[in-house]
Backbone as a chain_set.jsonl record, in Angstrom:
{"seq": "XXXXXXXXXXXXXXXXXXXXXXXXXXXXXXXXXXXXXXXXXXXXXXXXXXXXXXXXXXXXXXXXXXXXXXXXXXXXXXXXXXXXXXXXXXXXXXXXXXXXXXXXXXXXXXXXXXXXXXXXXXXXXXXXXXXXXXXXXXXXXXXXXXXXXXXXXXXXXXXXXXXXXXXXX", "coords": {"N": [[6.061, 19.644, -12.003], [4.969, 16.521, -13.349], [3.224, 16.501, -15.432], [2.189, 15.67, -18.662], [4.431, 14.207, -19.086], [4.688, 11.102, -19.37], [6.513, 9.007, -18.841], [8.015, 9.917, -16.657], [5.94, 10.188, -14.806], [5.142, 7.512, -14.538], [7.45, 6.531, -13.383], [7.288, 7.843, -10.912], [4.952, 6.664, -9.899], [5.682, 3.986, -9.622], [7.97, 4.224, -8.047], [10.611, 3.399, -5.773], [10.125, 0.864, -5.098], [9.827, -2.681, -5.613], [8.062, -3.954, -8.378], [4.91, -5.598, -8.071], [4.224, -9.127, -8.589], [2.332, -11.285, -10.729], [0.483, -14.421, -10.635], [1.91, -15.867, -12.493], [4.413, -14.936, -12.27], [4.965, -12.548, -13.51], [5.531, -9.048, -13.864], [3.565, -5.97, -14.018], [4.834, -4.455, -16.051], [6.126, -6.453, -17.519], [3.864, -7.789, -18.453], [2.833, -5.784, -20.063], [4.65, -5.751, -22.172], [4.07, -8.254, -23.28], [1.425, -7.776, -24.015], [1.8, -5.85, -26.016], [3.191, -7.392, -27.898], [1.242, -9.26, -28.627], [-0.874, -7.679, -29.578], [0.167, -5.989, -31.431], [0.782, -3.423, -30.822], [2.864, -0.803, -31.227], [5.674, 1.268, -30.624], [6.784, 2.625, -32.773], [4.61, 2.95, -34.475], [2.757, 4.432, -32.972], [4.165, 6.576, -31.951], [6.575, 8.028, -29.709], [5.608, 9.495, -27.433], [2.792, 9.011, -27.255], [2.875, 6.237, -27.042], [4.171, 5.977, -24.585], [2.186, 6.99, -22.886], [0.223, 5.016, -23.249], [1.571, 2.822, -22.141], [1.832, 3.737, -19.488], [-0.906, 3.844, -18.743], [-1.614, 1.129, -19.026], [0.099, -0.184, -17.176], [-0.518, 1.058, -14.689], [-3.226, 0.429, -14.48], [-2.916, -2.255, -14.299], [-2.016, -2.713, -11.744], [-3.669, -4.021, -9.952], [-4.782, -5.277, -6.98], [-6.079, -7.706, -6.74], [-5.068, -9.403, -8.622], [-2.327, -9.279, -8.54], [0.401, -10.041, -6.445], [2.099, -8.666, -3.669], [5.51, -7.523, -3.63], [6.496, -7.846, -1.15], [7.781, -7.481, 2.255], [10.927, -6.517, 3.691], [13.222, -8.314, 5.9], [13.714, -6.761, 8.221], [11.513, -4.982, 8.299], [9.486, -6.882, 8.527], [10.031, -7.808, 11.097], [9.543, -5.456, 12.544], [6.789, -5.268, 12.04], [5.876, -7.552, 13.39], [6.512, -6.83, 16.027], [4.915, -4.518, 16.361], [2.404, -5.642, 15.952], [2.248, -7.337, 18.195], [2.13, -5.436, 20.247], [-0.273, -4.107, 19.608], [-2.189, -6.149, 19.783], [-2.691, -6.4, 22.462], [-4.284, -4.299, 23.061], [-7.487, -2.544, 23.074], [-10.025, -3.278, 20.533], [-10.106, -1.095, 17.71], [-8.015, 0.494, 18.296], [-5.185, 2.297, 17.23], [-1.846, 2.303, 15.934], [-0.011, 5.074, 15.75], [1.7, 5.83, 13.247], [2.645, 7.694, 11.241], [1.899, 11.151, 10.438], [-0.278, 10.938, 8.782], [-0.949, 8.297, 8.477], [-1.833, 5.147, 9.869], [-1.486, 2.095, 11.786], [-3.247, -0.934, 12.472], [-4.688, -3.632, 14.413], [-6.608, -6.248, 13.274], [-7.698, -8.366, 14.567], [-6.73, -10.602, 13.465], [-4.609, -10.001, 11.819], [-2.044, -7.527, 11.051], [-2.826, -4.33, 9.798], [-3.03, -1.441, 7.6], [-3.947, 2.065, 7.387], [-5.089, 5.158, 5.97], [-5.491, 8.45, 7.311], [-8.378, 10.497, 7.685], [-8.703, 13.467, 5.796], [-10.432, 15.421, 6.544], [-11.053, 14.951, 9.233], [-8.794, 14.025, 11.42], [-9.125, 12.154, 13.359], [-10.489, 10.099, 12.317], [-10.36, 7.084, 10.379], [-9.63, 6.71, 6.918], [-8.999, 5.41, 4.341], [-8.127, 2.048, 3.488], [-4.798, 0.719, 3.647], [-2.208, -1.12, 2.123], [0.301, -2.863, 3.846], [2.716, -3.178, 2.517], [2.722, -1.027, 0.87], [3.001, 1.24, 2.436], [4.942, 0.912, 4.538], [7.726, 0.484, 3.594], [8.483, 3.091, 2.758], [8.219, 4.454, 5.097], [10.042, 3.658, 6.937], [11.915, 4.85, 8.794], [10.135, 6.321, 10.37], [8.642, 4.252, 11.488], [10.594, 2.941, 13.024], [11.179, 5.013, 14.828], [8.658, 5.217, 16.009], [8.476, 2.724, 17.305], [10.399, 3.106, 19.262], [9.176, 4.966, 20.892], [6.218, 4.317, 21.44], [2.983, 5.402, 20.399], [-0.5, 5.491, 20.778], [-3.852, 5.578, 19.515], [-7.359, 5.718, 20.051], [-9.776, 4.965, 17.749], [-12.926, 5.339, 16.936], [-14.135, 5.167, 14.39], [-12.744, 3.173, 13.126], [-13.765, 0.836, 14.143], [-15.988, 0.315, 12.611], [-14.945, -0.875, 10.37], [-13.999, -3.29, 11.215], [-14.664, -6.795, 11.813], [-17.828, -7.878, 13.181], [-17.849, -7.432, 16.648], [-17.484, -9.695, 19.391], [-19.903, -9.999, 22.065], [-19.191, -7.941, 24.855], [-16.548, -7.436, 24.18], [-15.457, -4.933, 24.165]], "CA": [[5.459, 18.329, -11.842], [5.275, 15.613, -14.46], [2.131, 16.481, -16.396], [2.688, 15.61, -20.02], [5.623, 13.357, -19.143], [4.207, 9.823, -18.847], [7.601, 8.187, -18.308], [8.309, 10.441, -15.309], [4.804, 9.847, -13.958], [5.244, 6.081, -14.252], [8.558, 6.407, -12.434], [6.77, 8.261, -9.61], [3.973, 5.67, -9.449], [6.404, 2.785, -9.211], [8.895, 4.568, -6.977], [11.787, 2.538, -5.631], [9.717, -0.483, -4.693], [9.739, -3.693, -6.662], [6.697, -4.145, -8.858], [4.357, -6.895, -7.685], [4.157, -10.129, -9.655], [1.109, -12.081, -10.741], [0.706, -15.843, -10.376], [2.865, -16.389, -13.467], [5.709, -14.324, -12.01], [5.144, -11.38, -14.38], [5.165, -7.725, -13.365], [2.751, -5.268, -15.009], [5.655, -4.071, -17.209], [6.274, -7.67, -18.331], [2.586, -8.027, -19.127], [2.682, -4.79, -21.123], [5.432, -6.233, -23.32], [3.284, -9.337, -23.891], [0.275, -7.124, -24.639], [2.265, -5.238, -27.268], [3.527, -8.457, -28.843], [0.015, -9.9, -29.115], [-1.79, -6.744, -30.238], [0.843, -5.216, -32.467], [0.972, -2.049, -30.352], [4.284, -0.512, -31.411], [6.077, 2.657, -30.44], [7.017, 3.204, -34.094], [3.316, 3.311, -35.051], [2.059, 5.427, -32.152], [5.035, 7.684, -31.563], [7.079, 7.777, -28.358], [4.793, 10.08, -26.361], [1.537, 8.262, -27.152], [3.218, 4.899, -26.56], [4.46, 6.102, -23.155], [0.904, 7.112, -22.19], [-0.412, 3.693, -23.278], [2.286, 2.015, -21.146], [1.425, 4.243, -18.18], [-2.277, 3.393, -18.478], [-1.625, -0.327, -18.886], [0.772, -0.591, -15.943], [-1.26, 1.491, -13.504], [-4.449, -0.379, -14.413], [-2.508, -3.604, -13.947], [-1.629, -2.829, -10.341], [-4.871, -4.439, -9.243], [-4.374, -6.184, -5.905], [-6.689, -9.028, -6.844], [-4.308, -10.243, -9.539], [-0.894, -9.21, -8.285], [0.783, -10.105, -5.041], [3.147, -7.699, -3.38], [6.89, -7.997, -3.562], [6.73, -8.185, 0.246], [8.57, -6.634, 3.134], [12.212, -7.122, 4.039], [13.252, -8.952, 7.218], [13.61, -5.753, 9.279], [10.125, -4.522, 8.373], [8.701, -8.004, 9.061], [10.227, -7.787, 12.549], [8.786, -4.306, 13.035], [5.365, -5.627, 12.0], [5.626, -8.5, 14.483], [6.547, -6.067, 17.276], [3.728, -3.659, 16.415], [1.259, -6.541, 16.128], [2.239, -7.77, 19.587], [1.666, -4.314, 21.065], [-1.68, -3.801, 19.318], [-3.068, -7.248, 20.217], [-3.008, -6.194, 23.875], [-5.111, -3.09, 23.177], [-8.87, -2.78, 22.636], [-10.321, -3.066, 19.109], [-10.255, 0.317, 17.366], [-6.774, 1.177, 18.656], [-4.225, 2.399, 16.13], [-0.465, 2.737, 16.137], [0.062, 6.31, 14.967], [3.031, 5.745, 12.652], [2.966, 8.998, 10.643], [0.819, 12.109, 10.614], [-1.448, 10.634, 7.953], [-1.147, 6.851, 8.331], [-1.836, 4.381, 11.11], [-1.582, 0.644, 11.684], [-4.2, -1.478, 13.442], [-4.841, -5.081, 14.468], [-8.013, -6.559, 12.981], [-8.046, -9.607, 15.236], [-6.028, -11.692, 12.81], [-3.377, -9.534, 11.173], [-1.763, -6.099, 11.069], [-3.285, -3.624, 8.602], [-2.752, -0.016, 7.582], [-5.017, 2.949, 6.921], [-4.821, 6.592, 5.962], [-6.41, 9.226, 8.135], [-9.236, 11.413, 6.949], [-8.22, 14.847, 5.712], [-11.41, 16.268, 7.221], [-10.991, 14.728, 10.671], [-7.705, 13.062, 11.597], [-9.52, 11.116, 14.314], [-11.152, 9.041, 11.553], [-9.624, 6.401, 9.321], [-10.26, 7.026, 5.634], [-8.82, 4.369, 3.325], [-7.174, 1.004, 3.867], [-3.492, 0.714, 2.983], [-1.431, -2.349, 2.234], [1.55, -2.613, 4.566], [3.799, -3.094, 1.544], [2.67, 0.28, 0.219], [3.362, 2.334, 3.333], [6.078, 0.708, 5.436], [9.074, 0.741, 3.068], [8.753, 4.523, 2.725], [8.09, 5.011, 6.443], [10.935, 2.844, 7.786], [12.426, 5.649, 9.913], [9.004, 6.645, 11.238], [8.292, 3.033, 12.224], [11.64, 2.753, 14.037], [10.95, 6.036, 15.851], [7.439, 4.865, 16.733], [8.776, 1.608, 18.204], [11.165, 3.637, 20.391], [8.223, 5.7, 21.726], [4.898, 4.011, 20.863], [1.796, 6.197, 20.72], [-1.71, 4.842, 20.296], [-5.101, 6.346, 19.549], [-8.582, 4.945, 19.858], [-10.513, 5.557, 16.629], [-14.211, 4.649, 16.793], [-14.458, 4.897, 12.982], [-12.099, 1.915, 12.755], [-14.636, -0.273, 14.545], [-16.906, 0.033, 11.501], [-14.229, -1.71, 9.403], [-13.685, -4.593, 11.789], [-15.762, -7.756, 11.909], [-18.615, -7.651, 14.398], [-17.154, -7.839, 17.857], [-18.3, -10.5, 20.293], [-20.401, -9.221, 23.208], [-18.241, -7.717, 25.933], [-15.174, -7.301, 23.695], [-14.942, -3.583, 24.437]], "C": [[5.761, 17.506, -13.08], [4.114, 15.513, -15.44], [2.711, 16.508, -17.805], [3.945, 14.775, -20.181], [5.272, 11.993, -18.556], [5.311, 8.93, -18.296], [7.964, 8.621, -16.892], [7.174, 10.085, -14.354], [4.834, 8.368, -13.587], [6.357, 5.821, -13.238], [8.099, 6.795, -11.029], [5.789, 7.244, -9.046], [4.686, 4.439, -8.905], [7.315, 3.084, -8.026], [10.087, 3.634, -6.955], [11.405, 1.11, -5.266], [9.711, -1.426, -5.893], [8.282, -3.825, -7.089], [6.187, -5.514, -8.421], [4.308, -7.837, -8.882], [2.836, -10.882, -9.567], [1.462, -13.546, -10.523], [1.684, -16.484, -11.355], [4.268, -15.823, -13.266], [5.997, -13.103, -12.856], [4.763, -10.102, -13.647], [4.234, -7.075, -14.387], [3.554, -4.812, -16.231], [5.917, -5.273, -18.119], [5.002, -7.92, -19.133], [2.352, -7.022, -20.251], [3.455, -5.212, -22.367], [4.688, -7.354, -24.043], [2.077, -8.766, -24.64], [0.675, -6.534, -25.996], [2.575, -6.297, -28.317], [2.267, -9.075, -29.452], [-0.864, -8.964, -29.929], [-1.143, -5.967, -31.374], [0.998, -3.755, -32.095], [2.47, -1.755, -30.383], [4.557, 0.974, -31.257], [6.278, 3.346, -31.782], [5.702, 3.663, -34.733], [2.642, 4.452, -34.295], [2.865, 6.697, -31.93], [5.425, 7.5, -30.109], [6.183, 8.307, -27.241], [3.496, 9.311, -26.171], [1.798, 6.861, -26.602], [3.496, 4.93, -25.053], [3.173, 6.252, -22.353], [0.155, 5.782, -22.169], [0.239, 2.796, -22.226], [1.89, 2.439, -19.734], [0.035, 3.731, -17.818], [-2.321, 1.893, -18.226], [-1.033, -0.746, -17.536], [-0.027, -0.171, -14.719], [-2.58, 0.74, -13.377], [-4.117, -1.796, -13.978], [-2.09, -3.779, -12.506], [-2.834, -3.162, -9.473], [-4.488, -5.502, -8.229], [-5.005, -7.566, -6.011], [-5.872, -9.952, -7.738], [-2.819, -10.276, -9.24], [-0.631, -9.313, -6.794], [1.978, -9.17, -4.846], [4.527, -8.345, -3.399], [7.279, -8.31, -2.121], [7.58, -7.178, 0.985], [9.898, -7.321, 3.419], [12.168, -7.627, 5.485], [13.094, -7.936, 8.349], [12.173, -5.259, 9.417], [9.205, -5.631, 8.869], [8.82, -8.041, 10.584], [9.468, -6.617, 13.163], [7.295, -4.639, 13.089], [5.009, -6.586, 13.129], [5.594, -7.77, 15.821], [5.301, -5.196, 17.427], [2.479, -4.507, 16.626], [1.131, -6.969, 17.577], [1.698, -6.659, 20.492], [0.182, -4.031, 20.85], [-2.632, -4.899, 19.779], [-3.504, -7.081, 21.662], [-3.906, -4.986, 24.108], [-6.53, -3.382, 22.698], [-9.041, -2.598, 21.13], [-10.576, -1.579, 18.85], [-9.025, 1.138, 17.709], [-5.828, 1.168, 17.461], [-2.841, 2.753, 16.658], [-0.266, 3.913, 15.189], [1.468, 6.481, 14.39], [3.481, 7.069, 12.046], [1.781, 9.923, 10.877], [-0.422, 11.795, 9.799], [-1.701, 9.142, 7.763], [-1.003, 6.156, 9.678], [-1.841, 2.89, 10.785], [-2.568, 0.173, 12.739], [-4.236, -2.995, 13.331], [-6.313, -5.393, 14.253], [-8.495, -7.843, 13.658], [-7.329, -10.799, 14.64], [-4.708, -11.283, 12.183], [-3.262, -8.022, 11.296], [-2.184, -5.495, 9.738], [-2.907, -2.156, 8.708], [-3.942, 0.774, 7.078], [-4.503, 4.378, 6.873], [-5.828, 7.255, 6.88], [-7.19, 10.187, 7.256], [-8.623, 12.808, 6.933], [-9.151, 15.791, 6.459], [-11.322, 16.159, 8.738], [-9.957, 13.641, 10.929], [-8.0, 12.026, 12.677], [-10.141, 9.925, 13.605], [-10.199, 8.399, 10.557], [-10.374, 6.622, 8.016], [-10.194, 5.86, 4.658], [-7.861, 3.305, 3.828], [-5.893, 1.117, 3.052], [-2.871, -0.664, 3.14], [-0.121, -2.006, 2.941], [2.717, -2.422, 3.611], [3.839, -1.743, 0.838], [3.171, 1.398, 1.125], [4.677, 2.113, 4.063], [7.451, 0.93, 4.814], [9.44, 2.228, 3.039], [8.715, 5.181, 4.089], [8.992, 4.281, 7.435], [11.43, 3.63, 9.0], [11.316, 5.992, 10.894], [8.597, 5.434, 12.078], [9.313, 2.788, 13.335], [11.472, 3.763, 15.173], [9.721, 5.703, 16.68], [7.723, 3.739, 17.723], [9.587, 2.062, 19.417], [10.26, 4.36, 21.385], [6.808, 5.486, 21.179], [3.812, 4.982, 21.336], [0.604, 5.534, 20.053], [-2.867, 5.826, 20.342], [-6.255, 5.373, 19.423], [-9.399, 5.674, 18.804], [-11.815, 4.79, 16.429], [-14.562, 4.328, 15.338], [-13.826, 3.591, 12.504], [-12.978, 0.717, 13.101], [-15.616, -0.65, 13.441], [-16.257, -0.876, 10.467], [-14.052, -3.135, 9.895], [-14.907, -5.492, 11.792], [-16.554, -7.47, 13.169], [-17.888, -8.231, 15.616], [-18.06, -8.715, 18.711], [-18.769, -9.646, 21.462], [-19.334, -9.134, 24.295], [-16.803, -7.548, 25.489], [-14.602, -5.925, 23.982], [-14.787, -3.321, 25.899]], "O": [[6.729, 17.787, -13.786], [4.025, 14.547, -16.199], [3.621, 17.284, -18.095], [4.471, 14.645, -21.287], [5.525, 11.745, -17.377], [5.065, 8.163, -17.365], [8.196, 7.779, -16.024], [7.428, 9.716, -13.207], [4.577, 8.014, -12.437], [6.211, 4.988, -12.344], [8.481, 6.145, -10.056], [5.79, 6.985, -7.843], [4.327, 3.919, -7.848], [7.416, 2.277, -7.102], [10.519, 3.137, -7.995], [12.272, 0.246, -5.138], [9.601, -0.995, -7.04], [7.379, -3.808, -6.252], [6.946, -6.483, -8.403], [4.346, -7.405, -10.034], [2.292, -11.089, -8.482], [2.619, -13.873, -10.256], [2.233, -17.547, -11.064], [5.199, -16.177, -13.99], [7.142, -12.656, -12.924], [3.787, -10.076, -12.897], [4.117, -7.568, -15.509], [3.017, -4.784, -17.338], [5.929, -5.137, -19.343], [5.05, -8.221, -20.326], [1.748, -7.356, -21.271], [2.972, -5.05, -23.487], [4.675, -7.402, -25.273], [1.746, -9.205, -25.742], [-0.029, -6.704, -26.991], [2.258, -6.12, -29.493], [2.229, -9.375, -30.645], [-1.53, -9.4, -30.868], [-1.837, -5.356, -32.186], [1.312, -2.928, -32.952], [3.249, -2.376, -29.66], [3.779, 1.82, -31.7], [5.975, 4.532, -31.918], [5.683, 4.66, -35.455], [2.032, 5.333, -34.902], [2.297, 7.772, -31.742], [4.685, 6.878, -29.347], [6.014, 7.647, -26.216], [3.133, 8.989, -25.04], [1.024, 6.359, -25.787], [3.101, 4.016, -24.329], [3.066, 5.704, -21.256], [-0.484, 5.454, -21.169], [-0.458, 2.088, -21.5], [1.641, 1.59, -18.879], [-0.177, 3.239, -16.71], [-2.999, 1.439, -17.304], [-1.614, -1.575, -16.836], [-0.198, -0.969, -13.797], [-3.008, 0.445, -12.261], [-4.943, -2.466, -13.358], [-1.83, -4.904, -12.08], [-2.982, -2.625, -8.376], [-3.92, -6.529, -8.598], [-4.495, -8.514, -5.414], [-5.979, -11.173, -7.616], [-2.124, -11.207, -9.648], [-1.357, -8.739, -5.982], [2.757, -8.932, -5.769], [4.675, -9.551, -3.207], [8.291, -8.972, -1.889], [8.031, -6.175, 0.433], [9.991, -8.548, 3.395], [11.196, -7.393, 6.203], [12.411, -8.216, 9.335], [11.668, -5.13, 10.532], [8.232, -5.348, 9.568], [7.834, -8.277, 11.282], [8.817, -6.776, 14.196], [6.621, -4.326, 14.07], [3.958, -6.447, 13.756], [4.741, -8.057, 16.661], [4.702, -5.146, 18.501], [1.595, -4.131, 17.395], [0.032, -6.968, 18.132], [0.903, -6.919, 21.394], [-0.541, -3.747, 21.805], [-3.775, -4.607, 20.132], [-4.567, -7.564, 22.05], [-4.25, -4.687, 25.251], [-6.753, -4.365, 21.99], [-8.287, -1.848, 20.51], [-11.185, -0.892, 19.67], [-8.987, 2.34, 17.447], [-5.689, 0.158, 16.771], [-2.695, 3.413, 17.687], [-0.346, 3.759, 13.97], [2.31, 7.175, 14.959], [4.595, 7.519, 12.315], [0.772, 9.513, 11.451], [-1.5, 12.318, 10.082], [-2.567, 8.757, 6.978], [-0.17, 6.524, 10.506], [-2.154, 2.479, 9.668], [-2.712, 0.806, 13.785], [-3.869, -3.57, 12.306], [-7.172, -4.868, 14.962], [-9.577, -8.342, 13.352], [-7.313, -11.88, 15.228], [-3.801, -12.1, 12.029], [-4.232, -7.327, 11.6], [-1.934, -6.07, 8.679], [-2.514, -1.682, 9.774], [-4.834, 0.231, 6.426], [-3.607, 4.762, 7.625], [-6.879, 6.693, 7.186], [-6.708, 10.63, 6.212], [-8.087, 13.27, 7.941], [-8.722, 16.835, 6.951], [-11.495, 17.15, 9.448], [-10.219, 12.463, 10.683], [-7.203, 11.111, 12.887], [-10.308, 8.862, 14.202], [-9.347, 9.066, 9.967], [-11.602, 6.71, 8.003], [-11.228, 5.376, 4.199], [-6.89, 3.617, 4.517], [-5.913, 1.559, 1.903], [-3.005, -1.296, 4.188], [0.49, -0.975, 2.661], [3.603, -1.605, 3.86], [4.864, -1.36, 0.275], [3.708, 2.395, 0.641], [5.461, 3.052, 4.194], [8.299, 1.535, 5.471], [10.596, 2.581, 3.273], [9.126, 6.331, 4.238], [8.729, 4.289, 8.638], [11.37, 3.127, 10.122], [11.522, 5.959, 12.107], [8.246, 5.579, 13.249], [8.938, 2.463, 14.461], [11.608, 3.411, 16.345], [9.721, 5.878, 17.898], [7.259, 3.79, 18.862], [9.476, 1.468, 20.489], [10.538, 4.37, 22.584], [6.257, 6.373, 20.528], [3.738, 5.33, 22.515], [0.686, 5.074, 18.914], [-2.855, 6.785, 21.114], [-6.143, 4.336, 18.771], [-9.683, 6.863, 18.947], [-11.819, 3.717, 15.826], [-15.22, 3.321, 15.076], [-14.33, 2.969, 11.569], [-12.932, -0.305, 12.417], [-16.029, -1.805, 13.345], [-16.963, -1.586, 9.751], [-13.966, -4.072, 9.102], [-16.042, -5.017, 11.775], [-16.029, -6.89, 14.12], [-17.391, -9.357, 15.598], [-19.272, -8.501, 18.752], [-18.108, -8.671, 21.817], [-18.665, -10.118, 24.612], [-15.907, -7.519, 26.332], [-13.383, -5.764, 24.036], [-14.365, -2.233, 26.29]]}, "num_chains": 1, "name": "protein.A"}
């Protein structure tokens, strides 16, 4: 694994996706450079290993969705999302598109969203996922799903959705 190797761990956290940018157009790595310039945090003073851990902590803490917007999806994934949205809009609330063994997509009445499945009971949704976090790595699974769509009704998802109007089910 990568315990004790903060540069490798940061590489795994970031993966192959583009880092999100804040409203100023800066990525968390850009902001870390600014942080170092303003605070005097220097690799020469801390040593390479300690500096790498500081960078890892700063960047991962900086991946807060409230301040950074995603790099987005490419045109093919946008089309996939539109197709999946169209299919889910015609299904009852609480229906999921079972994209992978541990992740699903659902329509919340206004937009397509993602969720992980519970490890304890795969019939339940566990945590919300941003589409930008799951779809780029699941491109083949999404294409396969679109060729043979499978859906599940997950009552636990209804708890996440806005109150349904009477008779919506």
